[in-house]
TORVEXTOR-788350 format. One record per atom (N, C-alpha, C, O): z, x, y; residue in one letter. Coordinates in pm, whole numbers, plus 32768, in hexadecimal, padded with zeros to 4 digits. Last residue first. Layout:
REM TORVEXTOR-788350
ZXYA ...
REM end
This chain:
REM TORVEXTOR-788350
7F9F312D9E07A 802031229E4CA 805131639EF7A 80C331519F22A 7ECB313A9DC3L 7EE330E39E05L 7F9530E09E56L 7FD430A89EAFL 7EDD31C39CDDV 7EA732119D4CV 7E9231CB9DABV 7E4731FB9E01V 7F80322E9BD2D 7F9131D09C48D 7F7531DC9CA5D 7FCD32019CF3D 7F4832869AB7A 7F6532DE9B27A 7F88323E9B75A 7FAD31E39B2BA 7F8932D59962F 7F86327199B7F 7FA032BF9A43F 7FF0331C9A4EF 7FED33969895V 7F5433689890V 7EFC330098F8V 7E8632E098F9V 810F33CB98CAH 80A2343598B4H 8023341598D5H 7FE1345B9921H 816B32F9989AS 817C33179922S 80FB33609943S 80A533509999S 812A32B2975CA 80F432459806A 80FB32CF988CA 809832F798CAA 81AF335B9709F 8132334796F7F 80E5332C977AF 8099336297CBF 82C13325973ER 829A3384979CR 81F833A8979BR 81BE33EC97F0R 82C6324A9682A 82D031CA9754A 82B532799798A 8298327C9810A 8275328195B1P 824E320F95F1P 825C321796A1P 821C31F79705P 829633B09513D 82D033569577D 829F334895B8D 8279339B960AD 822A34329428T 820334069494T 8236339294CAT 820A332194B4T 826B345492EES 82AB34CA9353S 8294347093C7S 8304344793E6S 81B933EB927BA 823633CD9250A 827F33C992F9A 82AA33769349A 807C33C59305K 80BB33DD92A7K 811F33E092CCK 812433DB9347K 7F9F327B92D3L 7FF732E9931CL 805D336B92EEL 809433459287L 7FA1320D91F2V 7EEE3225929FV 7F4B32A292BBV 7F2C331992B2V 805331699165K 806032119152K 7F9A327791BDK 7F5732DE91BAK 806430A591D5V 80203096914EV 800731289151V 7F963152913AV 814930C79295L 817830299244L 810E306491BCL 813D3060914BL 809C313D9353K 811131709311K 8145314192A8K 8175318F9256K 8005306B93C8F 7FCB30D8936BF 80393122934AF 800A316992F2F 80E32FB2943FD 80882F8B939ED 805C2FF99341D 806B300592C7D 813A30919504R 8179307A94A6R 81533016940FR 8187302193A0R 806F3091958AA 80B231149560A 80E230E294AFA 80C530FA9439A 80482FA99615Y 7FEB2FAF95C3Y 800C302A9565Y 7FD1303294FAY 81662FB8969FF 81222F689626F 80D72F7495D5F 80EE2F5E955EF 80B03085974FE 816D30A196F1E 815730369699E 812C305F962DE 7FF72FD697B6I 8018307A9795I 8045305F972CI 8016302E96C5I 80B92F2F9839E 804A2F0497EEE 803B2FB3977FE 80772FDD971CE 814A2FD19904E 81AC2F809890E 81462F4B9824E 81752F3997B4E 8058300E9995R 80AE3078994DR 80DF306098F1R 80CE30A09889R 80512F1D9A22L 7FB42F6699E7L 80012F9A9986L 7FFD2F609919L 81012EE99AA4K 80AD2E969A58K 808C2EA899F0K 80982E6F9984K 80ED2FC39B6DT 817D2FA79AF4T 810E2F749AB0T 80BB2FC29A80T 7F702FC59B87G 800C2FC39BBDG 807F2FC89B47G 80602FD09AD0G 7F072E8D9B2BV 7EE02F0E9B7FV 7F832F4B9B71V 7FEA2F0D9B58V 7E422DF49A56P 7ED42DEE9A7CP 7EAD2E959A9DP 7E6A2EEB9A64P 7D7E2CCE9A07H 7D592D689A5DH 7DBD2D709AA5H 7DCC2D2F9B0DH 7D1D2BB199C2S 7D742C2499C3S 7D642C889995S 7D452CAA9923S 7C2E2B219A45R 7CA02B269A8BR 7D042B739A6ER 7D522B929AC8R 7BB72B299958H 7B8B2B8499A3H 7C0A2B789A2FH 7C2D2BDE9A6AH 7BBC2B04980DT 7C032ADA9863T 7BD32B12990ET 7C4C2B299908T 7A942A639778L 7AE72AFF977BL 7B4F2AA39839L 7B372A509890L 7A1629B3971CT 7A2A299A96FET 7AAF2A4696DAT 7AEE2A76967CT 791329BB97AES 796F295897A9S 79E529259747S 7A0A28B39729S 78A02A89972FL 78D82A8397D7L 79702A1497F1L 79E12A189821L 77F82A07967DV 78562A899651V 78AF2A9296FAV 79242AB396ECV 7796298696CDA 780E291D967FA 782E2952968CA 78A0293E96B5A 76DD29E4977FR 773A29A797BBR 779229779792R 77E6293E97D7R 76412A7C96A7L 76AF2AC696FFL 76E02A6D9750L 77372AAA978DL 75FA29A39642E 762029D3961BE 76642A259655E 76DC2A209639E 7512295C9711S 7567290196F2S 75DA292496B2S 763928DB96CES 74732A39975CE 74D72A2297CDE 752829E6979BE 759A2A0097C0E 744F2AD295F7P 74192A8A966FP 747D2A8F96D5P 74DD2ADA96C3P 74582C5C95F4V 747E2BB995D3V 74612B549605V 744B2B73967AV 73F22D3E9617K 73922CC395F0K 73D22C6595C1K 73A22C17956FK 74512DF39764T 746B2D9996B8T 73EC2D55969ET 73932D3996EET 743D2E1C9838Y 74952E7E97BEY 74962E7B977BY 74C52ECB972BY 741E2D6198BDP 73A12DBF98C0P 73D52E38987AP 73A02EA69881P 74EA2C999900S 74662C80987ES 74182CEA9887S 73AE2CD4984CS 758B2C9399ABF 75BB2D15996CF 752B2D1E98C4F 75182D689864F 754A2BFB9A8BI 75542C679A73I 75622CCA9A1FI 754E2D419A38I 756B2AE999D9R 74F92B2D9A12R 74E22B7F9A4FR 746C2B859A6FR 76A32B0E99E5A 761F2B169935A 75902B3C9949A 75492B849902A 76CC2AD59A99T 772E2B509A63T 76792B6499F7T 76192BAE99DET 767229EB9ACAE 763F2A459B40E 76902AE89AF2E 76802B579B25E 772729439A42A 766A295A9A0CA 764C29B49A7FA 75D129BD9A80A 782E29959A75P 77E229D999FAP 772E29C29A1AP 76D42A159A0CP 78BA29C39B4DN 783C29C09B78N 780329C79AC6N 77A02A0D9AB1N 79FF29F89B7DD 79B3293D9BB7D 78FA293D9B8AD 78B728D79B9BD 79EC2AA49AD9A 7A362A409A81A 7A1E29CD9AF0A 7A2729569AD1A 794B2B709B62V 79472B3A9AE8V 79A12AF39A9AV 79A52B029A20V 7A0F2B7C9C50F 797F2B7F9C5AF 79692B059BC7F 79702A8A9BC1F 7AC02C129BCAD 7AEF2B909BF9D 7A622B509C12D 7A4E2AE49BDAD 7A4E2D159BA1S 7A7D2CC79B36S 7A7B2C399B75S 7A272BEC9B46S 79FB2D6A9CA4A 79AE2D4A9C1EA 79BB2CEC9BC7A 79702C929BA2A 7B222D799CDCE 7AD12D3C9D2FE 7A4F2CE89CE9E 7A372C6F9CE9E 7B512E469C64V 7BDA2DE69C2AV 7B892D569CA0V 7BBB2CE69CA9V 7ACC2F4C9C81I 7AAF2EDB9C07I 7B082E539BECI 7B092E0C9B87I 7AF12F579DB4A 7A752F1E9D8DA 7A5E2EFB9D0EA 7A052EAA9CF5A 7C222FAA9D48R 7C0B2F169DAFR 7B652F0C9DBAR 7B4C2E969DCFR 7BA530BE9CD3T 7C3030299C82T 7C032FE39CF4T 7B882FEE9CF4T 7B0D312A9D9EL 7ADC311C9D1BL 7B1C30BA9CF9L 7AE0304E9CF7L 7C0A31669E3CA 7B7A31099E88A 7B2D30DF9DFBA 7B1330679DF0A 7C7D31ED9DBDA 7CDF319A9DECA 7C3631279E09A 7C1830B69DE2A 7BDA32B89D9FA 7C3F32979D31A 7C7431FF9D52A 7C8F31AC9CFBA 7BE933479EAAT 7B6032D49E86T 7B6B32BB9DF0T 7AFF32A69DBAT 7CF4337F9F1FG 7CC232F89F44G 7C4632C79F04G 7C2332519F0BG 7D0E347F9E8CR 7D5033E39E5CR 7D09334D9E5ER 7CEF32F19E11R 7CE535489E11D 7C7734DF9E7CD 7CA434759E40D 7C7C342A9DE7D 7D6D36169D9AN 7CFE362D9E1FN 7CB235E49E68N 7C6635FE9EC4N 7DCB35889CB3R 7E1935C19CF2R 7DBD35FF9DAFR 7DF235FF9E1FR 7D1134E29C6EV 7D7334B69C73V 7DD234FC9CD5V 7E1534C69D2EV 7C1B35A49C30M 7C2935089C71M 7CC834E69CE5M 7CDD34D99D5DM 7C9D360B9B5DA 7CD1366B9BC1A 7C8936159C45A 7CAD36339CB7A 7CA935619A6BG 7D4235539ACAG 7D5B35C09B5DG 7DBD35D39BA4G 7BB034739ACBS 7BF034D29A82S 7C6734F99AD5S 7C8A34D59B46S 7C0033099A64V 7BD033759AA2V 7C0633E49A6EV 7C5D33E99A16V 7BCD31C799CBG 7C16325E9994G 7BDD32BF99F9G 7B6632CE99DEG 7C2A30749997L 7BD430FA99E2L 7C0E318799CFL 7C87319C99C8L 7C302FA29855V 7C472FF098B4V 7BEE304498DFV 7B8B306D98A2V 7C142E69976CC 7B982F0197CAC 7BE42F2E9865C 7BD72EEF98CDC 7CC52DE89762C 7CC42E3596EDC 7C6A2E939752C 7C902F029777C 7E202D6497CFT 7DD22D7F97FFT 7D682DC29775T 7DAD2DD79710T 7F112C09978FK 7EE82C9E97B6K 7E462CB1978FK 7DFC2C609758K 7F212B0D9753A 7F1F2B1B97EDA 7EF22BD297E9A 7EB52C079846A 7F312AD89631A 7EDC2ABE968AA 7ED72B0A96EFA 7E7B2B5C96EBA 7FD12B6D956EY 7F7C2BF395D2Y 7EE82B6A9619Y 7E722B86962CY 804B2AC594F0E 80972B2F954AE 80742B5395A6E 80AC2B659612E 7F2229DE9486G 7FFF2A389494G 80212A7C9524G 800E2A61959BG 7E0D2AF694BBS 7E842A809495S 7F022AA79493S 7F422B109497S 7D642B71951CL 7D8B2B40958BL 7DF82AB69534L 7E1E2A48955EL 7CCE2C08947BN 7D4A2C259491N 7D852C0794F9N 7DCC2C53953AN 7CCB2B079379T 7C8F2B5C93E7T 7D042B9493EET 7D6D2B8293B0T 7CD42A3891E7A 7D192A90925DA 7CDC2AB79301A 7C992A519314A 7BE1299A91BCI 7C7429D49150I 7CD329AC91F5I 7CF7294F923DI 7B0028BA9189D 7B5B294391E1D 7BA42910919CD 7BB628A7915DD 7A2128BA9067V 7A37289E90A4V 7AE028DB9102V 7B2D292290C1V 78A828C98FC9L 790E28DB8FF0L 797228D49062L 793D28E590D0L 781628288F48G 78D928488F49G 793E28C08F36G 799F28F28EFCG 76DF28C98F52K 7718283A8F5CK 77D3287A8F07K 77EF28D18EB5K 765029989049T 76B529608FC8T 76E829198FE2T 77212901904DT 7605297C9153R 759D29459100R 75D62988908ER 757B29C99059R 76E829429213R 769E28E6921FR 763228FE91CFR 75DB28A891E0R 77872A8B91C8Q 779029E391C6Q 772C295091BCQ 77342903915DQ 76A62B1E9234I 76B12B2191B6I 77272A999183I 77102A539121I 76B62AD29350L 765A2A909301L 766E2AAB9276L 76482A50922EL 77F22AE3935EL 77B42AB29390L 773B2A689357L 773C29F29334L 78132C5E933CL 784E2BCF92DEL 78052B2E92D8L 77E42AFE926CL 77672CD593F8N 77472CAE938AN 775F2C19933CN 771F2BB79318N 77BC2C689505P 77592BF094C7P 776D2C189465P 77942BBB941DP 790D2C839461D 78902C319485D 783B2C9A9518D 786A2CEB9568D 798E2D689398S 79622D4C940FS 79072CE7940DS 78AE2CEC93B8S 7A1E2D439241D 79E82D7C929ED 79AB2D259304D 79902CB092EAD 7A5A2CFB90E0A 7AD12D019162A 7A642D8291A9A 7A502DF19177A 7A262BE48FD3I 7A122C4B9040I 7A782CA390E7I 7AC52C6F9138I 7A732BCC8E7DA 7AD82BD08F32A 7A7E2C3D8F70A 7A7C2CB68F59A 7A5D2C208D8DH 7A662B978DB1H 7AAE2B798DF9H 7B0F2B2F8DEDH 792D2CD58CEAA 79B92CDF8D56A 79F82C488D98A 79A72C078DD9A 78812CB58C09E 78CD2D558C63E 792E2D578C9CE 79842DB08C9BE 78562BBE8C20G 78A22BF18BE0G 79122C658BEEG 798B2C778BE7G 77632B7A8CCBK 77412BDB8BFAK 77BC2BF18BECK 77C62C4C8B9AK 779C2B408D8DE 77422AD28D36E 77422AFF8C8DE 772F2ACD8C1EE 78132C3A8DF1V 784E2BB08DE4V 77F72B348D7DV 782D2AE28D32V 77372C908E28A 77842CFE8E01A 78002C7E8DE2A 78532CB08D95A 76A02BF68EDFL 764A2C168E22L 76D02C578DEBL 76D82C518D70L 77052C568FA9G 773B2BC78F7BG 76E42BB68F10G 76EA2B448EE2G 77192D6A8FF4L 77662D2F8FE6L 77902CA78F79L 77ED2C908F2BL 761D2DD79050M 76192DC28F81M 76CC2D9F8F9EM 770B2DC88F3DM 76262E359142D 75C52D99912CD 75C52D6A9097D 758D2D079068D 76CB2F049109G 76FB2E969184G 76852E1C915EG 76A82DA79164G 76FD2FA7900CP 76992F689077P 76E12EE09086P 77122E879042P 784C2F948F67F 77BC2F768F62F 77962F948FD1F 77F12FA79021F 798630038EDAQ 793E2FF38F5BQ 787F2FF38EEEQ 785330258E87Q 7A9B2F408E79R 7A3A2F868E5CR 79A82F968EC7R 796F2F348EF6R 7C1B2F5D8E45W 7BB12F5B8EACW 7B352F928E86W 7B38300A8E6AW 7CDF2E998D93A 7C712F088D5FA 7C362F008DECA 7C1D2E8C8E0EA 7E1C2E348D5EV 7D922E238D6AV 7D5A2E9F8D8AV 7D9E2F058D9BV 7F312E998D39D 7F022E318CEDD 7EA62E108D0BD 7E9D2DA08CDBD 7F382FCD8D7DR 7F212F8B8D0FR 7F042EEE8C86R 7EE92ED68C10R 7F1E2F9A8EB5E 7EE830248E56E 7ECE30158DCCE 7E6730428D9AE 7F7F2EE88F1EP 7F182F048F35P 7EB52F688F0FP 7E412F848F2EP 80472E118E82D 803A2E748EB3D 7FB12EA38EABD 7F6E2E908E46D 80CC2CF98F3FI 80592D1E8EF4I 80242DA48EFBI 7FDE2DC38F5BI 81822C558FA6G 81972C708F6AG 814C2C998EF8G 81622C7E8E82G 80DF2C3D90E8A 80D72BC6907EA 81442BDE9011A 81822B749005A 80F12D44911DK 814F2CF89185K 81422C7490FEK 81A82C5A90BDK 7FF82D9A90A4A 80A82DDA9092A 81072D9390DCA 817D2DB590CDA 7F4D2D109100L 7F412D09908BL 7FF12D4B9049L 80392D2E8FEAL 7F4C2D809239L 7F662CEE91F3L 7F842CCB918BL 7FD12C6C9185L 7EF52E9591B3V 7F772E5E920AV 7F962DCA91F8V 7FF12DA291B0V 7E262E589196A 7E5D2EB99145A 7EC82E8C918DA 7ECA2E15916CA 7D8E2DF69262F 7D8B2D7F91DBF 7E002DEF9168F 7E202DC890F7F 7D3B2EE392EAF 7DA82E679316F 7DBA2E3992B7F 7E2D2E59929AF 7CC52F95925BN 7D672FB19246N 7DDE2F5992E3N 7E4B2F69931AN 7BB42F059230K 7C082F139196K 7CBB2F4D9202K 7D222F1791D9K 7B8D2EDB9344G 7BAB2E6792D0G 7BD12E8D9262G 7C162E3F9221G 7B2F2FD49383P 7BBB2F7093D7P 7BE12EFE937DP 7C532ECF9377P 7B0130C8923CS 7AFD304E9309S 7B722FF3930CS 7BD52FD592C9S 7AFF315191B6N 7B39318B922AN 7B39311792A8N 7B59310D931EN 7A3C311490FCL 7ACE311090DEL 7B353162911BL 7B9331A090EAL 796030469171D 798230B891A3D 79FE30AF918DD 7A46306891D3D 790E2F45910FS 78A12F729127S 78D4301E9132S 788730749108S 79CD2EAE8FDCV 79E12EC2908BV 79672F329084V 79522F72901DV 7A642D8F8F36A 79F82DE18F30A 79D82E42901AA 79D52E19908EA 7B762DB28E66I 7B552D558EE2I 7ADD2DF98F03I 7AEA2E738EF7I 7BD32D208D23T 7B9D2D8C8D86T 7B632D6C8DDCT 7B132D0F8DCET 7CF12CBA8CB8R 7C812CB78CB0R 7C462D198CF4R 7C8F2D7B8D07R 7E0D2CBA8C6FG 7DE52D018C1AG 7D4C2CFA8C40G 7D0A2D358BEAG 7E3E2BD88D66K 7E742C3C8D42K 7E372C338C97K 7E332BCC8C53K 7DCF2ADC8DFCL 7D972B8C8E03L 7DDA2BEF8D98L 7D9D2C578D7CL 7E412A428E04K 7E142A1F8DA2K 7DC92AC98DABK 7D992B0B8D4FK 7F002A308EEDA 7F482A4C8E96A 7EED2A588E25A 7F2C2A7D8DC2A 7E292A2A8FCBL 7E682A808FADL 7EC12A7E8F52L 7EF42AEE8F55L 7D3E29388F5AE 7D8929328FB6E 7DEB29E28F90E 7DDC2A028F1AE 7C6C28E58EB5T 7C5D28C38F1AT 7CF6289B8F8CT 7D15283E8FD6T 7BDD29588DC0V 7C3C29928E15V 7C1D29338E70V 7BA429258E83V 7B4B28D98C9DG 7BE028B98CC0G 7C3828EF8D46G 7CAE28D18D54G 7A2C29138CBCA 7AB729B78C4EA 7AED294B8C92A 7AAA294D8CFAA 79D3280F8D67P 79CE283A8CE9P 79E028958C7CP 79BB28848C08P 7A5628BC8E4BE 7A3328398E35E 7A7028658D8AE 7ACE289E8D52E 7A822A218EC4F 79EC299F8E8BF 7A6229538E36F 7AB5298D8DF1F 7B0C2A339001G 7B152A1C8FA6G 7A8229E28F4CG 7A2F29938F79G 7B042AE29142V 7ABE2AC090F3V 7ABE2AA19060V 7A722AEC9022V 7B482B989256L 7B8C2B7291D6L 7B492AF591A3L 7B5E2A9391EAL 7B102C6193A0R 7B2E2BC29338R 7B522BF09293R 7B702C61926ER 7B282CC094DBS 7B122CF89451S 7B402C4B9437S 7B702BF0947BS 7B252C5A95CCC 7AF72CC095C0C 7A902CCD950BC 7A1D2CD894DFC 7C5A2C3396B3G 7BC32C169642G 7BCF2C989611G 7C1A2CF99612G 7C572C819822G 7C7F2C829793G 7C252C359741G 7BBE2BFF9769G 7BF22D8F9922H 7BF72CDD98CCH 7C4E2CE1983EH 7C782D459806H 7C292E3999A9S 7B802DDD99D2S 7BC72D499992S 7BCE2CD599BAS 7CDC2F619A38S 7CD52EFA99D5S 7C5D2E9B9A32S 7C3B2E9F9AA8S 7D2F30AB9ADDG 7D5330179AE1G 7D232FD49A39G 7D44300F99D2G 7DF431A39A49V 7DC531B99AE6V 7DB130A99B0EV 7DFD30539B3AV 7DD832959993L 7DC6323899C0L 7DEE31E29A25L 7E2B32349A69L 7D8B341C99C8K 7DF533B399B6K 7DC8330799DFK 7D9432F99A4EK 7D5334D6991FV 7CE134879924V 7D733431994BV 7DBE340998F2V 7D0636099854D 7D62360C98DED 7D0935949914D 7C9635AC9937D 7D9035F296FBF 7D1F35C89782F 7D6035C297F7F 7DCD358D980EF 7E5335FB9654G 7E89362896B2G 7E1036309733G 7E22366097A3G 7E4335499579S 7E4035EE9561S 7E49360C95B0S 7E5136849599S 7E753416959AE 7F07346B9591E 7EC9350E9529E 7EFE353A94C3E 7D8833E695F3L 7DF133E9965CL 7E5E343A962CL 7E9C348C966FL 7D2D33BF94B4P 7D0034299531P 7D2E345C959AP 7D1B34D195BCP 7DA8329694F9K 7DE133479485K 7D7F338694BBK 7D9233709533K 7D4031F295BDI 7DE7322A959FI 7E0A32AC956AI 7E583305958DI 7C873173959BW 7CA0320695E2W 7D25327495EEW 7D4E32E4960DW 7C3630CB9517R 7BF7313094EDR 7C3431A69512R 7C2F321494DCR 7CFD301B9572H 7CD93032951AH 7CD2309E94C1H 7D1630C89464H 7C84300F967CI 7CEF30589685I 7D06307A95C9I 7D1F30EE95A6I 7B0A302296B0M 7B692FC29674M 7BFD30579659M 7BEB30CC9636M 7AB730CA9819G 7A9830929781G 7B15303F9722G 7B7D3022975EG 7A11313A98F6V 7A6230C898EFV 7A1430B0985FV 79A230999838V 7A6F32A299D3G 7A1F32449962G 7A6031DA9929G 7AD931E89918G 79EC33C59A71A 7A4433279A98A 7A2F32E39A20A 79B932EF99FEA 792C344B9AC8D 79B9348E9B43D 7A3A34029B00D 7AA533E19B32D 78E2352C99EDA 78D934D29A17A 794534C29A8CA 799C35149AA9A 7902363199D8K 7876363C99AEK 784E35839A07K 77E7355F9A40K 7A0A369199F3S 79A7366D9A5AS 790036539A74S 78B036599AD1S 7AA3369198FFT 7A4E37269938T 7A0036EE99AFT 79A2373799CCT 7AF1359798FFA 7B59362D98FEA 7B2E367B9944A 7B5F36AE99A9A 7A03351F98C2I 7A5C351E9923I 7AA93587996AI 7AA535B899DBI 79AE35B097EBA 797135C49846A 79AB359598B7A 799135D4991EA 7AB0355B9731E 7AA636009758E 7A17360E97B2E 7A02368597CCE 7A7F346A9730L 7AED349B976FL 7ADD35519778L 7B0735A197CBL 797B34739674L 798C340B96ECL 7A09342C974EL 79F9340897C3L 79EF3507955AQ 797935259611Q 79B734B19672Q 7A2434B496ABQ 7AB6340D9519D 7AB0349A955FD 7A6C34DD95B0D 7A8634F69626D 7A0733459509T 7A51335B95A2T 7A7633FE95AFT 7A66344E960CT 78B8338F94AFS 7906339494AAS 798033989518S 796F33E0957BS 7792334D9574G 77A6336D9530G 786A333D9515G 789D32E19555G 772932A8965DA 770432779608A 772F32C69584A 76FF3297951DA 770B324897B4F 771232C79750F 771B3261969EF 771131E7968DF 7632326898AEN 7640320B9835N 7673327C97DBN 763832E297B9N 76EB326D99F0V 767B32B6998AV 76D232949914V 774B32949900V 768F31C29B3EL 76AA319A9AABL 7629321E9A4DL 75B032359A49L 76CF32699C49E 765932939C0FE 76E732399B45E 774A32629B07E 775031E09DB3V 776B31B99CCFV 76F531FC9CBFV 76A031E49D14V 77DE32229EABQ 7730324E9E51Q 776332419DDEQ 77A3329B9DA8Q 78E5316A9F62L 789C31D79EE3L 77F831B49EA8L 77BC314D9E8AL 797230D59FF5G 79543144A037G 790A31D69FBFG 790232519FC3G 79882F939FB6H 79FA30069FADH 79DC30DF9FAAH 7A18313D9F75H 78552F899FD3K 78DA2F3CA02AK 79582F86A01DK 798C2FB5A082K 78112FEC9F11E 77D9300F9FB1E 78663009A00FE 78AE304DA059E 78622F3C9E15F 788430099E35F 784F302B9EABF 785D30A49EBDF 77F62E599E3CI 78802E7E9E5BI 78952F169E56I 78E12F529EA2I 76DE2DE49E42G 77402E799EBAG 77BD2EB49ED6G 77EC2EFF9F2CG 769E2D839D52R 76D02D5E9DCFR 76D82D939E33R 76D62D479E94R 76562E7E9CA4A 760C2DFB9CF9A 76072DA89D51A 75A72D809D93A 77222EFA9CA2M 76952F3A9CC3M 76672EC59CE3M 76502EB29D5BM 77E82E129C4FA 781F2E759C83A 779C2EC19CE5A 77A92EC59D60A 774F2DF39B4EV 77692D849BA9V 77712DC79C2CV 77132DBD9C7BV 77622EE59AB2P 76FE2EC29B02P 76E92E589B5BP 76892E539BA9P 785B2EDB9A79A 78642F279A92A 77D52F129B02A 77D72F289B7CA 78AE2DB299FBA 790C2DDE9A62A 78C32E659ACCA 78DB2E6A9B44A 78832DD5990DS 77F72D9E9996S 785D2DD299DDS 78462E4799FBS 78FC2DFF9808L 79132E91988DL 78792E6298EBL 781D2EAF9906L 78A72CFE977FC 791E2D5B9778C 79762DA7981BC 79D82D979864C 77A92D9B9701I 77B52D289784I 785C2D3797A0I 787A2D9697E9I 77642EF396B1A 77E72E6496C3A 77B72E4B9716A 77902E939772A 76612F9F96E3N 76382F1B967CN 76CB2EDA9657N 76CE2E9195F4N 76C0305B9759A 764E2FFB97A4A 76562F9E977CA 76572F3897C1A 77DE30DE979BN 777A30939751N 773D30519731N 77642FF796E7N 781131C198BDW 785031569887W 77CF314297EBW 7776319597DBW 788C32B099B3A 784232A29944A 788931FF98E3A 78FE31DE98CFA 784732D99B24L 789332739A9AL 784C32859A23L 77D3326D9A22L 7831338F9C3DK 780733B99B5BK 785633459B20K 78B8336A9AE0K 77DF33989D7BV 786E33789D26V 781E337F9C66V 77AC33519C5EV 781633C19EC2P 77CC33C59E23P 784233D09DB6P 78B533F79DA7P 788632FC9FF5K 78CD33789F5EK 7866336D9EE9K 786633009EAFK 77AD32CBA0CDL 780E32ABA055L 784F3314A00CL 782433869FFEL 780F3309A227P 77C13333A1CFP 78223305A120P 78983314A103P 788B31CEA30FG 78743260A2D7G 781D327FA24EG 77EA3223A20FG 799B30FDA263S 791A3161A2ECS 791B31BBA2C0S 796531FBA274S 79C52FF4A1A8A 79853082A1C2A 796D309BA220A 79193052A254A 7AE72F0DA1C5W 7A612F3BA1AFW 7A332FA3A1FEW 7A592FBBA271W 7BC92ECBA0DDV 7B9D2F1BA102V 7AF52F0CA114V 7A9E2F02A0BEV 7CBA2DAFA08FR 7C342E20A097R 7C1D2E70A0F2R 7C592E65A15DR 7E2A2DBBA0AES 7D952DAEA0DAS 7D362E0DA099S 7D472E82A077S 7E702DE29F2DG 7EA92DD99FFAG 7E222DAAA007G 7DCC2D869FB7G 7EA02DDE9E49L 7E572E299E68L 7E362E369EDCL 7DE42E8A9F00L 7F4E2DA19DA5A 7F692D9F9DBEA 7F112E299E2CA 7F342E9B9E4BA 7E7A2C2A9DA0G 7F092C599D99G 7F4E2D079DA8G 7FC12CE89DC7G 7D3E2C349E41A 7DD82C1B9DB9A 7E3B2C8F9D99A 7E422D089D85A 7D3A2C0D9F80A 7CE22C6C9F15A 7D6C2C149EBBA 7DCE2BD59EE3A 7D772BA8A08CG 7D6A2B4EA020G 7D392B9F9FA3G 7D022B529F54G 7CE42C05A1B6A 7D012BC7A159A 7D0A2B8EA0F5A 7CB62B38A0E0A 7C002D33A23EA 7C312C90A1E4A 7C6B2C6FA1BBA 7C632CA6A14DA 7BCF2E04A334A 7C392DEBA2B3A 7C1E2D87A280A 7C3A2D4FA2E9A 7ADF2F08A37FM 7B192E58A368M 7B702E7AA314M 7B752ED8A2C4M 7A6B3019A43BA 7AAC3004A3ADA 7B0E2F56A41FA 7B442F3CA48BA 79482FA9A4B6G 79902FF9A4CDG 79FF2FC1A445G 79EC2F5EA3FFG 77DD2FEDA43CA 78502F71A487A 78872FA9A457A 78652FE9A3F3A 76F2306FA3E3T 77423025A479T 779C3004A4A6T 77BA2FF8A51DT 7713306DA2EDR 77013105A323R 771F30D3A3A4R 77733117A3DFR 77272F7BA2A6L 776F2FA1A259L 778B3033A302L 77E73046A352L 760B2F11A2D5W 769A2ED7A31EW 76F22F32A33BW 77182F4EA3ADW 75742F82A24FQ 75712F99A270Q 75C92F8EA30CQ 75CC2FD0A374Q 75F02F22A118R 75E62FB0A140R 75F42FD7A1B2R 7649302DA1CBR 75782E0EA133R 76162E37A117R 76272E9DA17BR 76502E96A1EFR 74902E4AA0FCG 74DE2DFDA1B2G 752A2E30A1D8G 75462E69A241G 747F2E84A002A 741E2EC6A093A 747D2EBFA11BA 749F2F0DA174A 74D62DA39FB7I 751F2DFE9F97I 75332E95A001I 758C2EDDA02EI 74182CDEA03CA 74B92CDEA024A 750E2D439FFFA 75852D42A01FA 72FE2D479F63R 732F2D509FFER 73C82D47A055R 73E72DA0A0A5R 737D2D2D9E59T 737A2DAC9EA7T 737E2DD99F33T 73B82E339F6FT 73C62C1D9E3DV 744A2C569E34V 74062CDC9E88V 74412D019EEDV 72752BF19E4BA 72E82BC89EC4A 73952BF49EB6A 73DD2BEB9F1AA 723E2C639D85D 71E92C819E48D 72862C8B9E86D 72D42CD79EBED 72922BC29CBDE 72CC2C2C9C95E 72BE2C919D55E 730F2CDE9D8AE 72352ACA9CE0A 72DE2ADD9CFAA 72DD2B779D36A 730A2BA29DA0A 71182B299C72G 71732B099D23G 71E72B259D50G 720E2B6C9DADG 71442B7C9BACT 712C2BD89BFET 71662B789C90T 71BA2B889CE9T 71C62A5A9B28D 71F62AA99B32D 71DD2B519BD2D 722B2B7A9C28D 70A129DB9B83R 712929A59BA9R 71712A279B89R 71552A7A9BE0R 6FF42A739AD5A 6FE42A3B9B52A 703E2A3C9BABA 703F2A839C0FA 70662A2899E0E 707E2ACA9A07E 70372ADC9A94E 703C2B4B9AC9E 7030291E99DER 70B62981999FR 70B629BA9A05R 70EC299C9A70R 6F27291E99A1M 6F5328BA9A2DM 6FFA28F99A28M 703228F39A95M 
REM end
């Protein structure tokens, strides 16, 4: 019965998108008031759709704005014919693909993108989607229930260059704990992080959801310590939209349309977590109920563009310089200005 219901819903969505496409191709230009923040009036497309290849990681529920924009016809509304490209390689490879126009744009976590962008890839950050994604949990039986208790302990991560490792290194430094000398970071396979703390090989875990949520639900004794929405980060963005420098220079209108579409899709995610979980479910084996739980922890209303986004990039650059992820010679303000483009101005 569930499969039949899902198929019927998908058919309804397909019919709705087909109808929307026909309407878009015959309608004249229209404006609709009420777009969020700095976006101004929403633009309704007319004429041929612009082809765009958008790279994303299909395992990441935090990037759900991309498939939502596809399923809900939001890309078409903004004049775009988007092809979603599942990219599971390294961030350097992703940015190289965008810089060399093998993909036109990509969405990903700013904590993973900042260091590679320092290397000079011709990619510009133009928009964002939400805040949240990463969490730090401690193992209560080991006495790790707050940041201060991590001194002298080991934190398990699935990747030593992960966004969680980078972000929580900053949080530890700001709490007076040296993230290089006072704690140890140890890499384990993602599905073995819970076992690592149970066996005493680590005393805390820094990872992203839904993986960490699933681990926490099957591992007794794991308690929340912090997230990348803790304290001064409560309103900060996490996942960003980057486009090729060539698009910014030669086709700014497409970059702007893509930015508007991702922001609109992010608002839809905020308002419709159940529908978002249904749309995303074909990309994962995680139950829809778990996907909804993760979505409830994300701030899809937090999607700065323009000057606000540039300021947040500079803020994170200062953070990463603090923990020596960025070079000592890197100027955060100059770096932010270089990797950012205000395509909506």
